[in-house]
N, CA, C and O of each residue as an XYZ file, in Angstrom:
888
protein
N     109.372     61.884    115.592
C     107.583     61.312    114.880
C     107.676     60.966    114.090
O     107.758     61.652    113.071
N     107.728     59.367    114.122
C     107.162     58.550    112.721
C     105.725     58.506    111.866
O     104.558     58.265    112.177
N     106.706     59.017    110.102
C     106.145     58.356    109.301
C     105.926     58.265    108.338
O     106.598     58.837    107.480
N     104.552     57.259    107.961
C     104.811     56.460    106.422
C     105.400     57.007    105.551
O     105.660     56.003    104.888
N     105.723     57.609    105.141
C     106.454     58.258    103.264
C     106.604     57.710    103.249
O     107.491     57.412    104.049
N     106.158     56.786    102.522
C     106.161     55.814    101.473
C     104.852     55.816    101.156
O     104.523     56.075     99.999
N     104.236     55.628    101.788
C     102.242     56.139    101.174
C     102.027     57.481    100.768
O     100.871     57.488    100.344
N     102.701     59.090    100.620
C     103.420     60.309    100.359
C     103.844     59.533     98.953
O     102.873     59.201     98.274
N     104.603     59.336     98.640
C     105.452     58.841     98.342
C     104.626     58.008     95.921
O     104.580     57.944     94.693
N     104.318     57.735     97.187
C     102.850     56.894     96.400
C     101.948     57.353     95.697
O     101.385     56.786     94.760
N     101.606     59.284     96.459
C     101.105     59.923     95.864
C     101.116     60.646     94.773
O     100.272     60.969     93.937
N     102.637     60.910     95.000
C     103.502     62.097     94.756
C     103.949     61.601     93.609
O     104.472     62.439     92.874
N     103.887     59.742     92.940
C     104.537     59.934     91.852
C     105.936     59.949     91.594
O     106.522     60.307     90.573
N     106.453     59.445     92.825
C     108.024     59.563     92.803
C     108.868     59.541     93.826
O     108.835     60.499     94.598
N     109.863     58.391     94.079
C     110.045     57.526     94.705
C     111.513     58.342     94.548
O     111.918     58.699     93.442
N     112.304     58.606     95.876
C     113.109     59.318     96.047
C     114.372     58.008     96.763
O     114.284     57.059     97.542
N     115.675     58.774     95.814
C     116.765     57.809     96.264
C     116.814     58.241     97.405
O     116.254     57.386     98.092
N     117.203     59.200     98.150
C     117.770     59.744     99.121
C     117.214     60.077     99.466
O     117.092     61.214     99.012
N     116.043     59.726    100.716
C     115.184     59.635    101.904
C     115.904     60.868    103.384
O     115.138     61.125    104.313
N     116.709     61.210    103.384
C     116.707     62.346    104.492
C     116.740     63.668    103.686
O     116.695     64.722    104.319
N     116.845     63.695    101.802
C     116.633     65.019    100.986
C     114.820     64.807    101.188
O     114.138     65.814    101.379
N     114.247     63.595    101.130
C     112.840     63.913    101.217
C     112.079     64.321    102.461
O     110.958     64.818    102.561
N     113.194     63.902    103.618
C     112.234     64.046    104.896
C     112.274     65.847    104.761
O     111.277     66.530    104.998
N     113.342     66.312    104.424
C     113.752     67.895    104.838
C     113.098     68.853    104.436
O     113.025     69.951    104.989
N     112.168     68.265    102.688
C     111.185     68.753    102.700
C     110.006     68.500    103.110
O     109.089     68.275    102.320
N     109.875     68.499    104.250
C     108.185     67.843    104.583
C     108.782     68.885    106.335
O     108.183     68.838    107.410
N     109.965     69.631    106.058
C     110.525     69.601    107.681
C     109.916     71.411    107.979
O     110.840     72.202    107.790
N     108.852     71.959    108.307
C     108.679     73.334    108.948
C     109.493     73.829    109.570
O     109.890     72.982    110.370
N     110.101     74.896    109.717
C     111.212     76.042    110.562
C     110.000     75.724    112.098
O     110.551     74.966    112.896
N     109.160     75.981    112.371
C     108.702     75.917    113.527
C     109.213     74.342    114.568
O     109.570     74.256    115.743
N     109.014     73.176    113.377
C     109.638     72.067    114.329
C     111.651     71.632    114.063
O     112.322     70.968    114.854
N     112.052     72.131    113.019
C     113.861     72.430    113.749
C     113.661     73.960    112.854
O     113.381     73.942    111.655
N     113.864     75.340    113.681
C     114.478     75.871    112.802
C     115.922     75.898    112.286
O     116.418     76.752    111.551
N     116.559     74.713    112.852
C     117.936     75.471    111.745
C     117.919     74.393    110.353
O     118.176     74.770    109.209
N     117.529     72.879    110.770
C     117.107     71.991    109.387
C     115.215     71.887    109.073
O     114.166     71.428    109.523
N     115.874     72.786    107.842
C     114.434     72.780    107.982
C     114.389     73.138    106.017
O     115.333     73.579    105.361
N     113.274     72.845    105.596
C     112.798     72.976    104.294
C     112.239     74.792    103.650
O     111.178     75.158    103.145
N     113.687     75.655    104.022
C     113.153     76.502    103.466
C     113.770     76.933    102.816
O     113.380     78.026    102.404
N     115.162     76.405    102.253
C     116.278     76.520    100.901
C     115.332     75.318    100.023
O     115.384     75.267     98.794
N     114.731     74.659    100.597
C     114.426     73.146     99.497
C     113.023     73.996     98.558
O     112.542     73.853     97.434
N     112.740     74.916     99.756
C     111.226     75.596     99.103
C     111.875     77.085     98.050
O     111.338     77.453     97.006
N     113.039     77.685     98.641
C     113.624     79.031     97.429
C     114.043     77.754     95.956
O     113.904     78.305     94.864
N     114.374     76.656     95.881
C     114.388     76.289     95.117
C     113.299     75.604     94.244
O     112.909     75.676     93.079
N     113.146     75.248     94.819
C     111.618     74.666     94.184
C     110.924     76.130     93.590
O     111.091     76.566     92.451
N     110.725     76.284     93.852
C     109.710     78.794     93.405
C     110.371     78.742     91.845
O     109.840     79.119     90.800
N     112.002     78.015     92.090
C     112.206     78.900     90.458
C     112.389     77.656     89.826
O     112.716     78.043     88.704
N     112.409     75.782     89.751
C     112.653     75.491     89.427
C     110.045     75.460     88.698
O     109.525     75.521     87.584
N     109.624     75.377     89.696
C     107.945     75.748     89.067
C     108.025     76.681     88.328
O     107.477     76.523     87.237
N     108.601     77.787     88.542
C     108.329     79.089     87.413
C     109.728     78.585     85.857
O     109.637     79.167     84.776
N     110.623     77.711     86.051
C     111.364     77.734     84.586
C     110.236     76.490     84.186
O     109.967     76.801     83.026
N     109.597     75.515     84.430
C     108.865     74.572     84.220
C     107.666     75.839     83.568
O     108.044     76.427     82.555
N     106.700     76.109     83.971
C     105.130     76.796     84.167
C     105.445     77.507     82.759
O     105.045     77.217     81.632
N     106.360     78.613     83.237
C     107.332     79.470     81.963
C     107.167     78.914     80.450
O     106.574     79.369     79.472
N     108.157     77.408     80.720
C     108.624     76.857     79.780
C     106.931     76.120     78.676
O     106.588     76.010     77.499
N     106.470     75.859     79.859
C     104.768     75.152     79.116
C     104.376     76.807     78.414
O     104.587     77.658     77.550
N     103.896     76.527     79.199
C     102.796     78.391     78.826
C     103.034     78.775     77.838
O     102.170     79.200     77.071
N     104.571     78.725     77.510
C     105.087     79.511     76.227
C     104.549     78.585     75.014
O     104.141     79.038     73.944
N     104.620     77.122     75.376
C     105.128     75.758     74.313
C     103.176     75.807     74.124
O     102.711     75.080     73.246
N     102.504     76.395     74.702
C     101.132     76.207     74.983
C     100.431     77.324     74.212
O      99.472     77.053     73.489
N     100.819     78.394     74.325
C     100.482     79.474     73.585
C     101.798     80.055     73.375
O     102.447     80.559     74.292
N     102.188     79.987     72.185
C     102.884     80.358     71.431
C     102.867     81.983     70.547
O     103.616     82.961     70.523
N     101.955     81.712     70.083
C     101.045     83.062     69.197
C     100.834     84.374     70.601
O     100.640     85.584     70.484
N     100.926     83.794     71.461
C      99.921     84.793     72.365
C     100.570     86.177     73.330
O     101.433     85.801     74.123
N     100.371     87.205     73.356
C     101.777     88.660     74.499
C     101.928     87.832     75.185
O     101.271     86.916     75.680
N     103.180     88.323     75.206
C     103.528     88.156     76.731
C     103.211     88.685     77.899
O     103.643     88.181     78.936
N     102.316     89.904     77.911
C     101.233     90.396     79.071
C     100.435     88.983     79.514
O     100.259     88.503     80.633
N      99.949     88.426     77.941
C      98.600     87.460     78.730
C      99.991     86.363     79.157
O     100.056     86.308     80.385
N     100.784     85.740     78.673
C     101.867     85.134     79.315
C     101.380     85.130     80.969
O     100.779     84.278     81.624
N     101.954     86.564     81.353
C     102.501     86.033     82.314
C     101.517     86.418     83.570
O     102.033     86.473     84.686
N     100.020     86.704     83.411
C      99.079     86.893     83.834
C      98.343     85.448     83.970
O      97.488     85.241     84.831
N      98.691     84.650     83.200
C      98.536     83.501     83.297
C      99.025     82.633     84.115
O      98.593     81.767     84.876
N     100.531     83.269     83.629
C     101.816     82.944     84.982
C     100.935     82.644     86.528
O     100.297     81.732     87.056
N     101.404     84.152     86.851
C     101.065     84.463     87.710
C      99.420     83.550     88.556
O      99.113     83.755     89.730
N      98.692     82.689     87.699
C      97.791     82.335     87.714
C      98.457     80.835     88.989
O      98.440     80.575     90.192
N      98.912     80.305     87.812
C      99.692     78.977     88.002
C     100.365     78.982     89.453
O      99.855     78.285     90.330
N     101.866     80.001     89.813
C     102.415     79.281     90.325
C     101.978     80.026     91.798
O     102.603     79.949     92.856
N     101.064     80.562     91.612
C     100.447     81.682     93.013
C     100.355     80.400     94.161
O     100.172     79.188     94.052
N     100.613     81.460     95.478
C     100.025     80.005     96.749
C      99.249     79.150     97.075
O      99.271     78.082     97.688
N      97.858     80.392     96.077
C      96.555     79.624     95.987
C      96.402     78.125     95.802
O      95.897     77.117     96.297
N      97.435     78.756     94.387
C      97.404     77.115     93.384
C      97.911     76.013     93.922
O      97.575     74.837     94.057
N      99.325     77.092     94.351
C      99.942     75.753     95.370
C      99.424     74.672     96.801
O      99.599     73.519     97.194
N      98.640     76.022     97.241
C      97.852     74.948     98.668
C      97.536     73.574     97.971
O      97.676     72.352     97.959
N      96.792     75.149     97.174
C      95.852     73.886     96.289
C      96.172     73.001     95.860
O      95.214     72.228     95.872
N      96.812     72.660     95.533
C      97.324     71.001     94.637
C      97.947     70.373     95.873
O      97.577     69.221     96.098
N      98.853     70.929     96.747
C      99.115     70.362     98.350
C      98.121     69.771     98.655
O      97.980     68.601     98.298
N      97.048     70.500     99.490
C      96.139     70.166     99.877
C      95.002     68.487     99.081
O      94.400     67.623     99.719
N      95.126     68.635     97.722
C      94.743     67.385     97.017
C      95.875     65.876     96.965
O      95.682     64.869     96.284
N      96.742     66.070     97.663
C      98.251     66.160     97.907
C      98.075     64.881     99.271
O      98.579     63.758     99.265
N      97.295     65.435    100.245
C      96.812     65.797    101.364
C      99.146     65.870    102.247
O      99.858     65.053    102.831
N      99.267     66.874    101.919
C     100.721     66.422    102.407
C     101.067     66.978    103.689
O     102.132     66.807    104.281
N      99.832     67.829    104.163
C     100.264     68.521    105.279
C     100.324     66.833    106.929
O     100.768     66.451    108.011
N      99.456     66.570    105.743
C      99.744     64.622    107.390
C     101.082     63.998    107.390
O     101.368     62.984    108.028
N     101.868     64.656    106.646
C     103.052     64.815    106.848
C     104.219     64.935    106.723
O     105.165     64.175    106.518
N     103.981     66.666    106.961
C     104.583     67.525    107.969
C     105.308     67.438    108.645
O     104.750     66.605    109.358
N     106.365     67.638    109.184
C     106.663     67.485    110.642
C     106.468     68.562    110.580
O     106.890     69.059    109.536
N     105.586     69.795    111.817
C     105.306     70.738    111.787
C     105.362     70.332    113.852
O     105.125     69.397    114.617
N     106.021     72.321    113.908
C     106.221     72.255    115.671
C     104.758     71.988    116.496
O     103.689     72.193    115.921
N     104.818     71.515    117.880
C     103.946     71.290    118.398
C     102.585     72.602    118.713
O     101.354     72.601    118.739
N     104.198     74.077    118.997
C     102.976     75.302    119.517
C     102.670     75.235    118.373
O     101.439     75.244    118.380
N     103.071     75.161    117.212
C     102.273     75.594    115.544
C     100.706     76.193    115.620
O      99.842     75.485    115.103
N     100.453     76.969    115.997
C      98.975     77.181    115.715
C      98.509     78.028    114.369
O      98.269     79.230    114.475
N      98.442     77.638    113.643
C      98.100     78.489    112.978
C      97.031     79.254    112.601
O      96.306     79.506    113.563
N      96.604     79.787    111.408
C      94.870     80.567    111.268
C      95.248     79.791    109.405
O      96.281     79.647    108.751
N      93.882     79.493    109.177
C      93.861     78.628    107.791
C      94.938     79.697    106.737
O      95.775     79.524    105.851
N      94.473     80.554    107.281
C      95.552     81.578    105.669
C      97.209     80.875    105.431
O      97.761     80.572    104.373
N      97.767     80.757    107.009
C      99.005     80.384    107.355
C      99.157     79.408    107.103
O     100.247     79.022    106.679
N      97.608     78.226    107.342
C      97.483     76.830    107.147
C      98.090     76.890    105.078
O      99.218     76.415    104.942
N      97.597     77.267    104.066
C      97.399     77.365    103.152
C      99.038     77.858    103.350
O      99.895     76.988    103.508
N      99.286     78.824    103.338
C     100.538     79.368    102.963
C     101.810     78.207    103.794
O     102.853     78.019    103.167
N     101.754     77.988    104.220
C     102.689     76.462    105.181
C     103.126     74.978    104.174
O     104.251     74.521    103.975
N     101.677     74.432    103.626
C     101.730     73.469    102.645
C     101.444     73.801    101.230
O     101.136     73.010    100.338
N     101.635     75.487    101.129
C     102.269     75.409     99.664
C     103.459     75.678     99.552
O     103.977     75.300     98.501
N     104.132     76.239    100.316
C     105.433     76.613    100.372
C     105.963     74.904    100.649
O     107.052     74.715    100.106
N     105.552     73.967    101.191
C     106.639     72.426    101.444
C     106.012     72.228    100.078
O     107.001     71.751     99.521
N     105.152     72.251     99.215
C     105.146     71.761     98.213
C     105.999     71.901     96.996
O     106.457     71.110     96.171
N     106.074     73.840     97.272
C     107.513     73.660     96.695
C     109.137     73.729     96.448
O     109.961     74.287     95.723
N     109.032     72.572     97.788
C     110.279     72.294     98.881
C     109.978     70.983     97.811
O     110.744     70.630     96.915
N     109.413     70.716     97.955
C     109.358     68.937     97.718
C     110.100     69.182     96.360
O     111.273     68.858     96.174
N     109.292     69.791     95.423
C     109.919     70.252     94.010
C     111.426     70.437     93.921
O     112.330     70.008     93.205
N     111.291     71.373     95.097
C     113.385     71.480     95.112
C     114.187     69.980     95.263
O     115.247     69.504     94.858
N     113.022     69.522     96.103
C     113.960     68.122     96.067
C     113.989     66.744     95.810
O     114.410     65.711     96.330
N     113.089     67.298     94.325
C     112.954     66.157     93.358
C     113.880     66.519     92.146
O     114.395     65.799     91.290
N     113.930     68.138     92.399
C     115.057     68.494     91.182
C     115.876     67.951     91.949
O     115.930     66.816     91.474
N     116.540     67.968     92.790
C     118.066     67.342     93.302
C     118.036     66.154     93.795
O     119.062     65.682     94.284
N     116.975     65.514     93.767
C     117.116     63.736     93.426
C     117.250     63.718     92.292
O     118.274     63.113     91.977
N     116.652     64.132     91.410
C     115.987     63.124     89.804
C     117.001     63.887     88.817
O     117.659     63.378     87.909
N     116.960     65.456     89.286
C     117.275     66.131     87.451
C     115.468     67.121     87.241
O     114.430     67.044     87.899
N     115.775     67.790     86.267
C     114.961     68.459     86.006
C     113.309     67.868     85.265
O     112.088     68.028     85.265
N     114.321     67.191     84.764
C     113.432     65.831     84.126
C     112.317     65.029     85.188
O     111.159     64.654     85.003
N     113.000     64.971     86.081
C     111.564     65.113     87.087
C     110.727     65.468     87.596
O     109.581     65.176     87.940
N     112.046     66.800     87.652
C     110.576     67.883     88.253
C     109.987     68.152     87.681
O     108.913     68.486     88.182
N     110.111     68.259     86.189
C     109.450     68.444     84.641
C     108.157     67.609     85.341
O     107.097     68.143     85.669
N     108.448     66.350     85.475
C     106.571     65.661     84.898
C     106.239     65.591     86.313
O     105.024     65.431     86.199
N     106.452     65.596     87.532
C     105.895     66.101     88.993
C     105.139     67.290     88.630
O     103.913     67.398     88.657
N     106.248     68.437     88.184
C     105.501     69.817     87.562
C     103.753     69.195     86.559
O     102.595     68.862     86.809
N     104.564     69.354     85.555
C     103.125     68.631     84.527
C     102.151     67.791     84.878
O     101.032     67.640     84.388
N     102.921     67.008     86.186
C     101.222     65.984     85.961
C      99.777     66.095     86.853
O      98.653     65.594     86.828
N     100.945     67.587     88.074
C     100.234     67.420     89.421
C      99.619     68.988     88.720
O      98.928     69.533     89.581
N      99.674     69.688     87.647
C      99.275     71.020     87.702
C      98.832     71.069     86.039
O      98.655     72.129     85.439
N      98.698     69.788     85.455
C      97.859     69.530     84.681
C      95.912     69.854     84.115
O      95.534     69.575     82.978
N      95.174     70.330     84.963
C      94.280     70.800     85.051
C      94.645     71.786     85.146
O      93.818     72.527     84.614
N      95.693     72.496     85.643
C      94.988     73.946     85.337
C      96.058     74.768     84.880
O      96.390     75.953     84.890
N      96.457     73.683     84.482
C      97.339     74.473     82.837
C      96.207     74.018     81.743
O      96.309     74.695     80.720
N      95.398     73.272     81.702
C      94.489     73.082     80.717
C      93.165     74.036     80.803
O      92.272     74.375     80.027
N      93.527     74.293     82.197
C      91.730     75.417     82.344
C      92.316     76.549     82.296
O      91.682     77.534     81.917
N      93.504     76.634     82.629
C      94.348     78.175     82.916
C      93.467     79.613     81.396
O      93.588     79.578     80.172
N      93.000     80.222     81.927
C      92.313     81.822     81.829
C      92.596     82.983     82.316
O      92.759     83.220     83.513
N      92.695     84.043     81.100
C      93.017     85.059     81.826
C      92.495     86.068     82.927
O      91.429     86.634     82.683
N      92.922     86.252     83.708
C      91.711     87.041     85.048
C      91.211     88.496     84.064
O      91.602     89.315     83.233
N      89.961     88.027     84.962
C      89.355     89.140     84.023
C      89.786     90.531     84.782
O      89.563     90.634     85.988
N      90.249     91.327     84.239
C      90.834     92.801     84.614
C      89.391     93.808     84.626
O      88.782     94.043     83.582
N      88.942     94.375     86.026
C      87.839     95.465     85.238
C      88.002     96.448     85.083
O      88.936     97.050     85.611
N      87.112     97.008     84.261
C      87.494     98.493     83.489
C      88.199     99.242     83.893
O      89.112     99.750     83.243
N      87.876     99.520     85.290
C      88.467    100.767     86.353
C      89.682    100.799     85.808
O      90.014    101.818     85.202
N      90.659     99.603     85.924
C      92.047     99.093     85.992
C      92.374     99.121     84.391
O      93.407     99.515     83.849
N      91.264     98.621     83.828
C      91.685     98.121     82.509
C      91.628    100.299     81.784
O      92.610    100.994     81.522
N      90.804    100.521     81.735
C      91.356    101.943     81.405
C      92.730    103.150     82.459
O      93.486    104.102     82.267
N      92.392    102.451     83.274
C      93.847    103.499     83.463
C      95.433    102.934     83.139
O      96.384    103.676     83.387
N      95.695    101.267     82.440
C      96.736    100.801     82.375
C      96.481    101.226     80.674
O      97.554    101.104     80.083
N      95.530    101.618     79.885
C      95.846    102.445     78.543
C      95.939    103.691     78.851
O      97.069    104.175     78.800
N      95.214    104.248     79.107
C      95.552    105.902     79.836
C      97.266    106.048     80.098
O      98.118    106.825     79.667
N      97.287    105.068     80.882
C      98.987    105.411     81.322
C      99.859    104.981     80.286
O     101.002    105.435     80.240
N      99.488    104.228     79.518
C     100.738    103.472     78.367
C      99.925    104.458     77.405
O     100.350    104.092     76.310
N      99.385    105.067     77.254
C      99.074    106.206     75.163
C      99.918    107.728     75.950
O     100.813    108.391     75.425
N      99.317    107.947     77.254
C      99.621    109.790     77.718
C      99.983    109.272     78.884
O      99.412    109.454     79.959
N     100.690    108.788     78.734
C     100.797    109.065     81.096
C     100.477    109.696     82.033
O     101.062    110.390     82.865
N      99.077    109.280     81.761
C      98.147    109.958     82.613
C      97.169    109.599     83.377
O      96.204    109.636     82.613
N      96.763    109.249     84.479
C      95.558    108.835     84.968
C      94.239    109.249     84.305
O      94.193    110.312     83.687
N      93.353    108.593     84.388
C      91.849    109.143     83.787
C      91.651    109.773     85.376
O      92.018    109.369     86.479
N      91.044    110.717     85.010
C      89.854    111.732     85.731
C      88.958    111.821     85.919
O      88.106    112.362     85.213
N      88.784    111.144     87.306
C      86.921    110.768     87.437
C      86.841    111.940     88.775
O      87.468    112.142     89.815
N      85.742    112.513     88.094
C      84.873    113.505     89.337
C      83.565    113.213     89.573
O      82.725    112.989     88.702
N      83.334    113.218     91.152
C      82.277    113.210     91.722
C      81.263    113.786     91.805
O      81.529    114.698     92.587
N      79.953    113.908     91.441
C      78.829    115.077     91.244
C      78.022    114.714     92.233
O      77.933    115.516     93.163
N      77.388    113.696     92.296
C      76.725    113.266     93.567
C      75.420    112.104     93.562
O      74.844    111.543     92.629
N      75.232    112.021     95.211
C      74.520    111.183     95.490
C      73.265    111.372     94.998
O      72.998    112.487     94.550
N      72.307    110.380     94.986
C      70.581    110.824     95.612
C      70.197    109.804     96.132
O      70.877    109.218     96.974
N      68.600    109.240     95.587
C      67.692    108.080     96.292
C      68.338    107.986     98.232
O      69.292    108.375     98.906
N      66.790    107.045     98.423
C      67.046    107.249     99.610
C      68.785    106.324    100.381
O      69.723    105.669     99.928
N      68.451    106.705    101.357
C      69.553    105.907    102.666
C      69.683    104.864    102.274
O      70.858    104.506    102.196
N      68.805    104.026    101.909
C      68.823    102.435    102.075
C      69.545    102.232    100.319
O      70.271    101.414     99.753
N      69.243    102.771    100.166
C      69.647    102.661     98.482
C      69.926    104.216     96.997
O      69.349    105.001     96.245
N      71.337    103.683     97.513
C      71.564    105.038     96.817
C      71.823    105.022     95.311
O      71.857    103.943     94.719
N      72.007    106.175     94.672
C      72.258    106.120     93.809
C      73.101    107.001     93.374
O      72.565    108.107     93.294
N      74.872    106.986     92.861
C      75.996    108.037     92.843
C      76.484    107.669     91.503
O      76.866    106.600     91.026
N      76.336    109.122     90.930
C      76.658    109.321     89.552
C      78.404    110.012     89.637
O      78.589    110.660     90.667
N      79.134    109.961     89.066
C      80.823    110.364     88.417
C      80.519    109.880     87.031
O      79.850    109.095     86.357
N      81.742    111.167     87.015
C      82.608    110.999     85.071
C      83.508    110.797     85.107
O      83.810    111.046     86.274
N      84.667    110.338     84.431
C      85.801    110.094     83.843
C      86.280    110.043     82.465
O      85.606    109.559     81.555
N      87.614    110.617     82.287
C      87.637    111.812     80.960
C      89.388    111.378     80.957
O      90.171    111.404     81.907
N      89.570    111.087     79.896
C      91.023    110.888     79.558
C      91.659    111.986     78.730
O      91.082    113.073     78.740
N      92.735    111.862     78.034
C      93.536    112.805     76.966
C      93.108    112.964     76.022
O      93.207    111.850     75.509
N      92.365    113.978     74.888
C      91.569    113.401     74.107
C      90.099    112.870     74.173
O      89.390    113.435     73.341
N      89.440    111.929     74.940
C      88.352    111.438     75.595
C      87.349    112.846     75.656
O      87.827    113.932     75.985
N      85.926    112.680     75.302
C      85.422    113.395     76.105
C      84.773    112.921     77.062
O      84.823    111.700     76.910
N      83.986    113.243     78.278
C      83.529    112.788     80.108
C      82.302    111.496     79.399
O      81.434    111.653     78.540
N      82.658    110.378     80.106
C      80.904    109.236     80.114
C      81.277    109.591     81.230
O      82.394    109.885     81.655
N      79.683    109.530     81.989
C      78.797    109.628     83.099
C      78.407    108.627     82.918
O      78.040    108.082     81.877
N      78.491    108.003     84.796
C      78.576    106.125     85.071
C      77.199    106.576     86.484
O      76.797    107.676     86.863
N      76.851    105.257     86.892
C      76.104    105.544     88.263
C      76.249    104.509     88.439
O      76.437    103.710     87.521
N      76.203    104.132     89.891
C      76.166    102.559     90.302
C      75.982    102.857     92.331
O      76.691    103.713     92.859
N      75.305    102.297     92.900
C      74.952    101.769     94.099
C      76.041    102.250     95.409
O      75.838    101.970     96.590
N      77.142    102.979     94.925
C      78.140    103.060     95.445
C      79.125    103.796     94.139
O      78.932    103.662     92.931
N      80.408    104.737     94.936
C      81.324    105.468     93.975
C      82.262    104.693     93.268
O      83.048    105.276     92.521
N      82.316    103.008     93.432
C      83.710    102.345     93.249
C      82.131    101.505     92.267
O      82.429    100.313     92.192
N      81.454    101.610     91.935
C      80.242    100.971     91.283
C      79.701    101.531     90.282
O      79.082    100.938     89.398
N      80.012    103.430     90.390
C      79.628    104.601     89.272
C      81.132    104.760     88.204
O      81.126    105.220     87.062
N      82.276    104.268     88.914
C      83.417    104.755     88.475
C      83.693    103.365     86.895
O      84.191    103.527     85.781
N      83.196    102.346     87.449
C      83.277    101.303     86.851
C      82.629    101.090     85.839
O      82.783    100.112     85.107
N      81.554    102.295     85.633
C      80.173    102.349     84.958
C      80.879    103.479     84.236
O      81.271    103.200     83.103
N      81.027    104.252     84.518
C      81.424    105.209     83.589
C      83.322    104.613     82.801
O      83.989    105.121     81.900
N      83.482    103.874     83.332
C      84.859    103.119     82.590
C      84.299    102.772     81.832
O      84.054    103.343     80.769
N      84.011    101.908     82.132
C      83.055    101.075     80.806
C      82.847    101.329     79.663
O      83.360    100.991     78.597
N      81.496    102.390     80.160
C      81.490    103.147     78.586
C      82.062    104.265     77.894
O      81.605    104.697     76.836
N      83.287    104.840     78.621
C      84.365    105.332     77.496
C      85.976    104.207     76.838
O      86.538    104.410     75.762
N      86.367    103.110     77.849
C      85.823    101.973     77.131
C      84.969    101.408     76.076
O      85.498    100.529     75.395
N      83.926    101.686     75.839
C      83.784    100.966     74.751
C      83.599    102.338     73.239
O      83.675    102.364     72.010
N      83.353    103.196     74.292
C      83.983    104.491     72.386
C      84.980    103.962     72.413
O      84.669    103.059     71.636
N      86.369    103.667     72.769
C      87.279    103.678     72.167
C      87.388    102.220     71.783
O      88.306    102.148     70.967
N      86.953    101.221     71.966
C      86.629    100.137     70.857
C      87.074     99.160     71.280
O      87.306     98.220     70.520
N      87.474     99.044     73.379
C      88.619     98.487     73.758
C      87.819     97.403     74.547
O      88.379     96.726     75.410
N      86.774     97.282     74.301
C      85.903     96.082     75.241
C      84.404     96.227     74.102
O      83.401     95.546     74.312
């Protein structure tokens, strides 16, 4: 199968000195079960983690480790990698087996893994500086827009209770009222040294979230 890999090099903004290494980074195991990009992906994943970690610490010198970790997870996860791979149209240049019929979810993983393999190949071909230049260029938008994932009230209360008291919050389901098509659920929640807070919602889950929010507000956590 002949592919115009020069076109991809132009898109990547990197020219490989070793064309065989470049091609190997694009070979999925469904095309060749022996000589494929799995080891390069393994390497690229680590290089990506190193570069993004370094950049986050530079960008947020006064931020807590937990917040940095959440930003990091958003930047290196498969969704972000597959989004960048799609932007670069990497799938067009991949060597895939003819029997490889993947769901969209599998396809996203395949192209995201391939992007990591390309990072590994760039690292081996041009060194850490080349890999860093590539990553910071193509992750620029994501680094600029990196935000702390919103933690729902129930999770936030659980983290607080476990950290401070080594205990989970205690939820008690009170009752369900209202018509079947529009029910109202009521529940309460309590942690050590707090009073009970009652929450309502159109599902048990939403009632628990509402109760957790009230308790967190009483503690001035939110």
